C-alpha positions in Angstrom: -2.8 53.0 -32.5 -6.4 52.4 -31.7 -8.9 50.9 -34.1 -10.2 54.3 -35.3 -6.8 55.5 -36.1 -6.0 52.3 -38.0 -9.2 52.5 -40.0 -8.6 56.2 -41.0 -5.0 55.4 -41.9 -6.2 52.4 -44.0 -8.8 54.5 -45.8 -6.3 57.4 -46.4 -3.9 54.8 -48.0 -6.7 53.5 -50.3 -7.7 57.0 -51.3 -4.2 58.0 -52.2 -4.3 55.2 -54.8 -7.9 55.6 -55.8 -7.6 54.1 -59.4 -5.8 51.0 -58.1 -8.3 50.6 -55.4 -11.2 50.7 -57.7 -9.6 48.2 -60.0 -8.9 45.9 -57.1 -12.4 46.1 -55.8 -13.8 45.4 -59.3 -13.6 41.7 -58.7 -15.7 42.0 -55.5 -18.2 44.3 -57.3 -18.7 41.9 -60.2 -18.9 38.9 -57.9 -21.4 40.3 -55.4 -23.5 41.8 -58.1 -23.6 38.6 -60.1 -24.6 36.6 -57.2 -27.4 38.8 -56.2 -28.6 39.1 -59.8 -28.5 35.4 -60.5 -30.4 34.5 -57.3 -32.9 37.1 -58.1 -33.4 35.8 -61.6 -33.9 32.2 -60.3 -36.3 33.2 -57.7 -38.2 35.3 -60.1 -38.5 32.3 -62.5 -39.6 30.1 -59.6 -42.3 32.7 -58.5 -43.5 32.9 -62.1 -43.8 29.2 -62.3 -45.7 29.1 -59.1 -48.0 31.8 -60.4 -48.7 29.6 -63.4 -49.4 26.6 -61.1 -51.9 28.8 -59.2 -53.4 30.1 -62.4 -54.2 26.7 -63.8 -54.9 25.1 -60.5 -52.6 22.8 -58.6 -55.3 20.2 -58.4 -55.8 19.7 -62.1 -55.4 16.5 -64.1 -55.5 16.3 -67.9 -56.6 13.2 -69.7 -55.5 13.0 -73.4 -55.9 10.3 -76.1 -53.2 7.8 -76.6 -50.9 7.2 -79.5 -52.0 5.7 -82.8 -50.0 2.8 -84.2 -50.7 2.2 -87.8 -49.2 -0.7 -89.8 -45.5 -1.2 -89.3 -45.7 -0.5 -85.5 -44.8 3.2 -85.8 -46.4 5.2 -83.0 -47.6 8.6 -84.1 -47.5 10.3 -80.6 -49.9 11.3 -77.9 -53.3 12.5 -79.0 -53.3 10.8 -82.4 -56.0 8.2 -81.4 -59.4 9.7 -80.9 -60.4 7.4 -78.0 -61.9 9.9 -75.6 -65.5 11.0 -75.9 -67.8 13.4 -74.2 -69.5 10.5 -72.5 -66.2 9.6 -70.8 -66.1 13.1 -69.4 -69.7 12.6 -68.0 -68.7 9.3 -66.4 -65.6 11.0 -64.8 -67.9 13.6 -63.3 -69.5 10.9 -61.3 -66.2 10.2 -59.3 -66.7 11.8 -55.9 -63.2 13.3 -55.9 -63.8 15.2 -59.2 -65.0 18.7 -58.5 -65.3 19.8 -62.2 -64.7 18.0 -65.6 -64.2 20.0 -68.8 -64.0 18.1 -72.1 -62.7 20.1 -75.0 -61.5 19.9 -78.6 -59.3 22.3 -80.4 -58.2 23.1 -84.0 -56.6 25.9 -86.0 -59.0 28.0 -88.3 -59.0 31.1 -90.3 -61.5 33.6 -88.9 -63.0 36.2 -91.3 -64.9 39.4 -90.6 -65.5 41.7 -93.6 -62.2 42.4 -95.2 -60.1 41.3 -92.2 -59.0 37.8 -91.2 -56.9 36.1 -88.5 -55.7 32.6 -88.0 -56.2 31.3 -84.5 -57.1 28.3 -82.5 -60.7 27.5 -81.7 -61.6 25.4 -78.8 -64.9 23.6 -78.4 -65.7 23.8 -74.6 -68.3 23.2 -72.0 -69.0 25.8 -69.2 -66.8 23.8 -66.9 -63.8 24.6 -69.0 -64.0 28.3 -68.0 -63.9 27.4 -64.3 -61.2 24.7 -64.6 -58.9 26.9 -66.6 -59.6 30.2 -64.8 -61.1 32.0 -67.8 -63.5 34.9 -67.3 -65.6 37.0 -69.6 -64.7 40.6 -70.0 -67.7 41.8 -72.1 -70.9 40.0 -73.1 -71.7 36.7 -71.7 -70.7 33.0 -71.6 -72.6 30.0 -72.9 -75.8 28.6 -71.4 -76.1 24.9 -70.9 -78.6 24.6 -73.7 -76.3 26.4 -76.1 -73.5 23.9 -75.3 -75.8 20.9 -75.6 -77.4 22.1 -78.8 -74.3 23.2 -80.5 -75.3 26.9 -80.9 -73.2 28.8 -83.5 -71.9 31.4 -81.1 -68.3 32.3 -80.2 -66.3 34.1 -77.4 -63.2 35.8 -78.6 -59.8 36.0 -76.9 -58.4 39.6 -76.5 -55.8 39.2 -79.3 -58.3 37.9 -81.8 -60.8 40.7 -80.9 -58.1 43.3 -81.3 -57.0 42.1 -84.7 -60.5 41.5 -86.2 -62.1 44.5 -84.5 -59.6 47.3 -84.0 -61.3 50.0 -82.2 -64.8 48.4 -82.6 -67.2 46.5 -80.3 -67.3 43.0 -81.5 -70.4 42.0 -79.6 -73.2 40.9 -81.9 -71.1 40.8 -85.0 -70.9 37.6 -87.1 -67.6 36.0 -88.1 -67.0 33.1 -90.4 -64.9 30.2 -88.9 -64.0 27.7 -91.6 -66.8 29.2 -93.7 -69.4 28.7 -90.9 -71.1 31.8 -89.5 -70.8 32.3 -85.7 -72.2 35.2 -83.7 -69.9 36.9 -81.1 -71.5 36.8 -77.7 -68.6 37.7 -75.5 -64.9 38.6 -75.2 -62.4 37.1 -72.6 -60.4 38.9 -70.0 -56.6 38.9 -71.2 -54.2 36.5 -69.6 -51.0 37.4 -71.5 -48.2 35.1 -72.3 -47.9 31.5 -70.8 -44.7 30.3 -69.1 -43.9 28.7 -72.5 -44.0 32.2 -74.2 -47.3 31.5 -76.0 -50.0 34.1 -76.3 -52.9 32.7 -74.3 -55.3 35.4 -75.6 -54.9 34.3 -79.3 -57.8 31.9 -79.0 -61.6 31.7 -79.1 -64.2 29.4 -77.6 -67.3 27.8 -79.2 -69.8 25.4 -77.7 -68.3 21.9 -77.7 -71.2 20.4 -79.8 -70.8 23.1 -82.4 -67.0 22.4 -82.7 -67.7 18.6 -83.0 -70.4 18.9 -85.6 -69.4 22.0 -87.6 -65.7 22.5 -87.3 -63.9 19.3 -86.3 -66.3 16.6 -87.6 -63.9 15.6 -90.4 -60.9 15.5 -88.1 -62.1 13.2 -85.4 -61.5 9.9 -87.1 -65.2 9.4 -87.9 -66.3 9.8 -84.2 -68.3 13.0 -83.9 -68.4 12.6 -80.2 -64.7 12.4 -79.6 -62.8 15.1 -77.6 -59.1 16.0 -77.6 -58.7 16.5 -73.9 -60.5 16.2 -70.6 -59.5 18.5 -67.8 -60.4 17.3 -64.3 -60.2 19.5 -61.2 -59.9 17.6 -58.0 -61.7 18.6 -54.8 -58.3 19.1 -53.0 -54.7 18.5 -53.5 -54.8 15.5 -51.1 -57.0 13.5 -53.4 -55.2 14.2 -56.7 -53.3 10.9 -56.8 -56.5 8.9 -55.8 -58.5 10.7 -58.5 -55.9 9.9 -61.1 -56.0 6.2 -60.2 -59.8 6.1 -60.3 -59.9 7.9 -63.6 -57.5 5.3 -65.0 -59.5 2.4 -63.8 -62.8 4.0 -65.0 -61.5 4.6 -68.5 -59.8 1.2 -68.8 -63.2 -0.3 -67.9 -65.1 1.9 -70.4 -62.7 1.3 -73.2 -62.6 -2.5 -72.5 -58.8 -2.6 -72.3 -57.7 -6.1 -71.4 -55.3 -6.7 -68.5 -51.7 -6.3 -69.5 -52.4 -4.2 -72.6 -51.3 -0.5 -72.7 -53.8 2.3 -72.1 -55.3 4.2 -75.0 -55.2 7.5 -73.0 -52.7 9.5 -70.9 -53.3 11.1 -67.6 -51.0 14.0 -66.6 -50.7 15.8 -63.3 -50.2 19.4 -64.4 -48.8 20.7 -61.1 -46.1 18.0 -61.1 -45.0 19.2 -64.6 -44.5 22.7 -63.3 -43.0 21.7 -60.1 -40.4 19.8 -62.1 -39.6 22.9 -64.0 -39.4 24.9 -60.7 -37.0 22.3 -59.4 -34.8 22.6 -62.5 -34.9 26.4 -62.1 -33.7 26.1 -58.5 -30.8 23.9 -59.6 -29.9 26.3 -62.4 -30.0 29.1 -59.9 -27.6 27.3 -57.6 -25.3 26.7 -60.6 -25.3 30.2 -61.6 -24.7 31.5 -58.2 -21.8 29.1 -57.8 -20.3 30.3 -61.1 -20.8 33.9 -59.9 -19.1 33.0 -56.6 -16.0 32.0 -58.5 -15.6 35.7 -59.4 -15.5 36.5 -55.7 -12.5 34.1 -55.3 -10.9 35.8 -58.3 -11.5 39.1 -56.8 -9.9 37.9 -53.5 -6.8 36.8 -55.3 -6.6 40.2 -57.0 -6.8 41.8 -53.5 -4.0 39.7 -52.2 -1.8 40.5 -55.2 -2.4 44.2 -55.0 -1.8 44.1 -51.2 1.5 42.3 -51.8 2.5 45.0 -54.2 1.5 47.6 -51.7 3.6 46.0 -49.0 6.6 46.2 -51.3 5.9 49.8 -52.2 5.5 50.9 -48.6 8.3 48.9 -47.1 10.2 52.1 -46.0 6.9 53.5 -44.6 6.5 50.4 -42.6 10.0 50.6 -41.3 9.4 54.3 -40.2 6.2 53.3 -38.4 7.9 50.4 -36.5 10.9 52.7 -35.7 8.7 55.2 -33.9 6.9 52.7 -31.9 4.3 50.9 -34.0 3.8 47.3 -33.0 3.8 44.4 -35.4 0.0 43.8 -34.7 -0.5 47.5 -35.5 1.1 47.1 -39.0 -0.8 43.8 -39.5 -4.1 45.4 -38.5 -3.6 48.3 -40.9 -3.0 46.1 -43.9 -5.8 43.8 -42.9 -8.2 46.6 -42.5 -7.2 47.9 -46.0 -8.0 44.5 -47.6 -11.4 44.2 -45.7 -12.3 47.8 -46.7 -11.6 47.1 -50.3 -13.9 44.0 -50.0 -16.6 45.8 -48.1 -16.7 48.8 -50.4 -16.8 46.3 -53.4 -19.5 44.4 -51.7 -21.6 47.5 -51.2 -21.2 48.7 -54.7 -22.0 45.1 -55.9 -25.2 45.1 -53.9 -26.4 48.4 -55.5 -25.5 47.1 -59.1 -27.0 43.6 -58.3 -30.3 45.2 -57.1 -30.4 47.4 -60.2 -29.7 44.4 -62.5 -32.3 42.4 -60.7 -34.9 45.1 -61.1 -34.1 45.5 -64.9 -34.3 41.8 -65.5 -37.6 41.5 -63.7 -39.0 44.4 -65.8 -37.9 43.0 -69.1 -38.9 39.3 -68.3 -42.2 40.4 -66.7 -41.4 38.5 -63.5 -42.0 39.6 -59.9 -38.9 41.2 -58.4 -37.5 38.6 -56.0 -34.5 40.3 -54.2 -33.3 37.8 -51.6 -32.1 39.4 -48.3 -30.3 36.1 -47.5 -28.5 36.2 -50.8 -27.4 39.8 -50.2 -26.2 39.1 -46.7 -24.4 35.9 -47.8 -22.7 37.7 -50.7 -21.6 40.6 -48.6 -20.4 38.3 -45.9 -18.5 36.2 -48.3 -16.9 39.2 -49.8 -15.7 40.4 -46.4 -14.5 36.9 -45.6 -12.6 36.8 -48.8 -11.0 40.1 -47.9 -9.9 38.8 -44.6 -8.6 35.5 -45.9 -6.7 36.9 -48.9 -5.6 40.0 -46.9 -4.1 38.0 -44.0 -0.9 36.9 -45.8 0.1 40.3 -47.1 -0.7 41.8 -43.7 1.4 39.2 -41.9 4.2 39.7 -44.3 4.2 43.4 -43.6 4.2 42.9 -39.9 7.2 40.5 -40.1 9.5 43.0 -41.8 12.7 43.9 -39.9 12.5 47.6 -39.1 16.2 48.2 -39.9 16.0 46.3 -43.2 12.8 48.1 -44.0 14.4 51.5 -43.5 17.3 50.6 -45.8 14.9 49.5 -48.5 15.2 51.5 -51.6 
């Protein structure tokens, strides 16, 4: 028998037991589909994290106050000491490797307009904050340098705040009360959506930093009206980030008169490293999930071997007839091996279709870019075919080794 005849014979045998064939291939279908879906989910998560890194700037450092330590030696956590000031930010701006420096302070406030109100965060910012954090104005305008310096009582609303306070209305020019202080709306922000941590980035508003320090946060800054809660620093390139981090540390230790050997009263964080660590953990989790999904391929292969062994037993007389009329042992072996590989291949094809559909659904629900990996698809399909050959070989060899006379006598 030539290869075409063997293939047609194998397919005819599988079609004659269609339900059993489907159930046998189910392990392959689930395994291949799971591998493709898991890899796509992991790749989508990594792409989303990379998008976040690009959105915040891979060259950004954040400087935050250190931990307060009241009597008893208990540390209250990062940011509890108000040790950073606007003047620190101005000094950092003088470092050649610093492209932009954005001091800011933040608090939670109830915002009131007429009969509506909304609790949200208000950040006191300078104009550099918009550049460093990739914010842009959708309607209206931003702040002028004079308004930032003089603490003008003006505000820019995030999309979520504008929607809840002014449903179907134009908020520009309206006056809202923030912590009972009137602020005039001069602009709204382009929406950003959710962050990688699931937070609504548009549920915010910006006021000039001096206005936040003097009118909103004055009582919260430990008696220092010039203090800020964070300084974001954008490096000129990714190559100088580490150098800039060291220079900022030296500058602040000198400005804050920290003696040698004493701990810093500030913390410098490399934002891109944080997200890259998350991306690495996502890659490890993807490999783990793919490995778990690959186990189902092995289980499917064992299922194929068991079913093929049953098939050999059921078709013993048929094998005897074939060998009696001239079929060679390798013909019998090839037929059963082709059946096993066909089951694996069909299961792999169906698994690819289901895996692609599952990946598309997951990407739509999670809001991630669709990341179907051709390598994962080919690897899963090739592994499925290899499993079919590996686990189909023993039943095929057993069939080919049957004695024709004993096979014809089998009842």
